[in-house]
C-alpha positions as CSV (number, residue, x, y, z in Angstrom):
1,X,134.4,67.8,51.4
2,X,135.5,71.4,51.2
3,X,137.3,73.4,53.9
4,X,134.1,75.4,54.8
5,X,132.0,72.3,55.3
6,X,131.4,71.0,58.9
7,X,132.2,67.5,59.9
8,X,130.1,66.5,62.9
9,X,131.4,64.1,65.5
10,X,129.1,62.2,67.9
11,X,129.5,59.6,70.6
12,X,126.8,57.3,72.1
13,X,127.2,54.4,74.6
14,X,126.3,53.2,78.1
15,X,127.7,51.5,81.1
16,X,131.5,51.1,80.6
17,X,131.0,52.8,77.3
18,X,129.3,55.6,79.1
19,X,132.3,56.0,81.4
20,X,134.5,56.1,78.3
21,X,132.2,58.7,76.8
22,X,132.5,61.0,79.8
23,X,136.3,60.4,79.6
24,X,136.3,61.7,76.1
25,X,134.2,64.8,76.9
26,X,136.4,65.6,79.9
27,X,139.7,65.2,78.0
28,X,138.9,66.1,74.4
29,X,135.7,68.1,74.7
30,X,136.3,70.3,71.7
31,X,136.4,67.3,69.4
32,X,132.7,66.3,69.9
33,X,129.5,68.0,68.8
34,X,127.1,65.7,70.6
35,X,127.3,62.9,73.2
36,X,124.6,60.5,74.5
37,X,125.6,58.7,77.6
38,X,123.6,56.1,79.6
39,X,124.3,54.7,83.1
40,X,128.0,55.5,83.1
41,X,130.3,53.3,85.2
42,X,132.2,56.2,86.5
43,X,134.2,56.3,89.8
44,X,135.6,53.1,88.4
45,X,137.7,52.3,91.5
46,X,134.6,52.7,93.7
47,X,132.2,51.0,91.2
48,X,134.2,47.8,90.7
49,X,134.9,47.2,94.4
50,X,131.2,48.0,95.1
51,X,130.3,44.8,93.2
52,X,131.7,42.9,96.1
53,X,129.8,44.7,98.8
54,X,126.8,42.4,98.8
55,X,129.1,39.3,98.9
56,X,131.0,40.6,101.9
57,X,127.7,41.4,103.6
58,X,126.4,37.9,103.0
59,X,129.7,36.4,104.3
60,X,129.6,38.5,107.4
61,X,126.0,37.8,108.2
62,X,126.4,34.1,107.4
63,X,123.4,33.9,105.1
64,X,123.2,33.5,101.3
65,X,119.7,34.1,100.0
66,X,118.6,32.6,96.7
67,X,118.0,35.1,93.9
68,X,114.4,34.1,94.1
69,X,114.2,35.1,97.7
70,X,115.9,38.4,96.9
71,X,113.5,39.0,94.1
72,X,110.6,38.3,96.5
73,X,111.8,41.3,98.6
74,X,112.3,43.5,95.5
75,X,108.8,42.6,94.2
76,X,107.4,43.4,97.6
77,X,109.0,46.8,97.4
78,X,107.7,47.5,93.9
79,X,104.2,46.4,94.8
80,X,104.3,48.8,97.8
81,X,103.6,46.1,100.3
82,X,105.1,48.0,103.1
83,X,101.9,48.5,105.1
84,X,100.9,44.8,105.1
85,X,102.8,44.3,108.3
86,X,100.8,46.9,110.0
87,X,103.6,49.5,109.9
88,X,104.3,52.0,107.1
89,X,108.0,52.3,107.8
90,X,109.6,51.7,104.3
91,X,110.8,48.3,105.6
92,X,109.7,45.0,104.0
93,X,109.3,42.6,106.8
94,X,110.0,38.9,106.7
95,X,107.1,36.5,106.1
96,X,106.2,37.6,102.6
97,X,105.7,34.7,100.2
98,X,107.8,34.1,97.1
99,X,107.8,31.6,94.3
100,X,110.1,30.6,91.4
101,X,109.7,27.7,89.1
102,X,112.5,25.2,88.7
103,X,115.2,26.3,86.3
104,X,118.7,25.4,85.3
105,X,119.2,22.7,87.9
106,X,117.7,24.8,90.7
107,X,114.5,23.2,92.1
108,X,111.2,25.0,92.5
109,X,111.3,27.5,95.3
110,X,108.1,28.2,97.2
111,X,108.6,29.7,100.7
112,X,108.5,32.9,102.6
113,X,111.1,35.7,102.9
114,X,113.3,35.1,105.9
115,X,114.5,37.6,108.4
116,X,118.0,36.9,107.4
117,X,117.4,37.8,103.8
118,X,115.7,41.0,104.8
119,X,118.8,41.9,106.9
120,X,121.1,41.2,103.9
121,X,119.0,43.4,101.6
122,X,118.7,46.2,104.2
123,X,122.4,46.2,104.8
124,X,123.2,46.2,101.1
125,X,120.7,49.1,100.5
126,X,122.4,51.1,103.2
127,X,125.4,51.4,101.0
128,X,129.0,50.4,101.6
129,X,130.3,51.2,105.1
130,X,133.5,50.5,107.0
131,X,133.6,48.7,110.3
132,X,133.0,51.9,112.2
133,X,129.8,52.6,110.3
134,X,131.2,55.4,108.1
135,X,129.7,55.6,104.6
136,X,132.1,54.6,101.9
137,X,130.0,54.5,98.8
138,X,126.5,54.6,97.3
139,X,124.0,51.8,96.8
140,X,121.1,50.9,94.6
141,X,117.5,52.0,94.7
142,X,115.1,49.7,96.6
143,X,113.5,48.4,93.4
144,X,116.7,47.3,91.8
145,X,117.5,43.6,91.3
146,X,120.4,42.6,93.5
147,X,122.6,41.0,90.8
148,X,125.7,41.2,93.0
149,X,124.0,39.3,95.8
150,X,123.0,36.3,93.6
151,X,124.3,33.1,95.2
152,X,125.1,29.7,93.8
153,X,123.1,26.6,94.4
154,X,124.7,23.4,95.7
155,X,122.6,20.5,94.4
156,X,124.4,18.0,96.7
157,X,123.6,19.9,99.9
158,X,120.5,21.6,98.5
159,X,121.8,24.9,100.0
160,X,122.7,28.3,98.6
161,X,126.3,29.6,99.0
162,X,128.6,32.5,98.2
163,X,129.0,33.4,94.5
164,X,131.8,36.0,94.3
165,X,131.0,38.7,91.8
166,X,133.5,38.3,88.9
167,X,133.4,42.0,88.0
168,X,134.6,43.1,91.4
169,X,136.8,40.0,91.9
170,X,138.7,40.4,88.6
171,X,139.2,44.1,89.1
172,X,140.9,43.4,92.5
173,X,143.1,40.5,91.2
174,X,144.2,42.1,88.0
175,X,144.2,45.8,88.7
176,X,145.1,46.0,92.3
177,X,146.9,42.8,93.2
178,X,148.4,42.4,89.6
179,X,147.6,38.7,89.5
180,X,146.5,36.9,86.4
181,X,143.3,35.6,88.0
182,X,139.7,36.0,86.7
183,X,138.3,36.2,90.2
184,X,139.1,36.2,93.9
185,X,139.5,32.6,95.1
186,X,137.7,33.4,98.3
187,X,136.6,36.3,100.6
188,X,138.5,34.9,103.6
189,X,139.7,37.8,105.8
190,X,138.0,40.3,103.6
191,X,136.1,42.8,105.8
192,X,134.2,46.0,105.2
193,X,137.5,47.8,105.9
194,X,139.2,45.7,103.2
195,X,136.8,47.0,100.6
196,X,137.5,50.6,101.7
197,X,141.2,50.0,101.5
198,X,140.9,48.5,98.0
199,X,138.9,51.6,96.9
200,X,141.5,54.0,98.3
201,X,144.4,52.1,96.7
202,X,142.6,52.0,93.3
203,X,141.7,55.6,93.5
204,X,145.3,56.6,94.2
205,X,146.5,54.4,91.4
206,X,144.0,55.1,88.6
207,X,142.6,58.5,89.5
208,X,143.9,60.1,86.3
209,X,142.8,57.3,84.0
210,X,139.8,55.3,85.2
211,X,138.1,57.4,87.8
212,X,136.5,59.8,85.2
213,X,134.9,62.5,87.4
214,X,136.6,65.7,86.2
215,X,133.8,68.3,86.6
216,X,135.0,71.2,84.5
217,X,133.6,70.7,81.0
218,X,134.4,74.2,79.8
219,X,136.1,73.1,76.5
220,X,133.1,71.0,75.5
221,X,130.7,73.8,76.3
222,X,132.7,76.5,74.6
223,X,132.9,74.3,71.5
224,X,129.1,74.2,71.4
225,X,128.8,70.6,72.4
226,X,125.5,69.1,73.7
227,X,125.1,66.2,76.1
228,X,122.1,63.9,76.7
229,X,122.7,61.7,79.8
230,X,120.3,59.3,81.4
231,X,120.4,56.6,84.2
232,X,117.6,54.2,85.1
233,X,116.5,54.5,88.7
234,X,116.3,50.7,89.1
235,X,119.8,50.0,87.8
236,X,121.0,46.9,89.6
237,X,124.7,47.2,88.6
238,X,125.6,50.9,88.7
239,X,124.0,53.1,91.4
240,X,121.8,55.8,89.9
241,X,123.1,58.2,92.6
242,X,126.5,58.0,90.9
243,X,125.2,60.0,87.9
244,X,123.4,62.4,90.2
245,X,126.5,63.1,92.2
246,X,128.5,63.8,89.0
247,X,125.8,66.1,87.6
248,X,125.9,68.0,90.9
249,X,129.7,68.3,90.8
250,X,129.6,69.7,87.3
251,X,126.9,72.2,88.2
252,X,128.7,73.4,91.3
253,X,132.0,73.7,89.4
254,X,130.7,75.4,86.3
255,X,127.8,77.3,87.8
256,X,128.6,78.0,91.4
257,X,125.8,79.5,93.4
258,X,123.2,78.8,90.6
259,X,120.2,76.8,91.5
260,X,119.5,73.6,89.6
261,X,115.8,74.4,89.3
262,X,114.5,74.5,85.8
263,X,114.0,77.9,84.1
264,X,112.3,78.7,80.7
265,X,114.5,78.1,77.7
266,X,114.3,81.7,76.6
267,X,115.8,82.8,79.9
268,X,118.4,80.1,79.9
269,X,119.8,81.0,76.5
270,X,119.5,84.7,77.1
271,X,122.0,84.5,80.0
272,X,124.8,83.8,77.6
273,X,126.8,82.1,80.4
274,X,128.5,78.7,80.6
275,X,125.6,77.7,82.9
276,X,122.9,78.2,80.3
277,X,123.4,74.7,78.8
278,X,123.2,72.8,82.0
279,X,119.8,73.7,83.3
280,X,117.8,70.9,81.8
281,X,116.9,69.2,85.1
282,X,113.3,69.8,86.3
283,X,112.6,69.7,90.0
284,X,109.4,69.9,91.9
């Protein structure tokens, strides 16, 4: 390769790899020509604790729905069954049937969605809150599968119980408590406020390494870099709104006062501004 030949550098990944991709763009933007990022697990200190939100909701409400029952609610959402209870109020009522065949030691499940399960799902969908009702973090879309809420089946008692999410549990034990444990042993004395405190402590501790939300991508833009980023709306692990919030923070930082509404490409590139490359989002 001669000195006048161009060597192109690209990055592509998703989830934790997507977070790492944004980290590279934010820190070493002039080193990449193109980046493709899917469903990035950014706001790491929020994201990892958020995996425990459904577990703490279940523990507080004292009800642990089976995954089949939760899927019954999700399917009802997807099938737009809202109006079947006589009210179009975007709430899936109890009493909807669900069925799952026997699998992996769990017997066949054929019942109706309980009011308790609906309360769990509604609370989880509302997003993480503290005990005073203040919003702490984002949640998933109604059609997402609630992986974090998946309980564990006790064949002896034939009941469902708490299954602490290991992503969130291991983050707390290893990164916050500095203990060599793969998960939290229990959620005893863990409240909504505890989750908030864990987020705040992690944010203060790892803001410059794991948080990955720096909005000024000027070096990457000036180097001519291009980004394709995507996030499925039914992501059941990383809230879609996380990517939307980051997009908005970049737009407001690099293009203050400029609308995010789409404009023709000829006009975008004719502006010659740092904002011309970030106008790819169409809106109604």
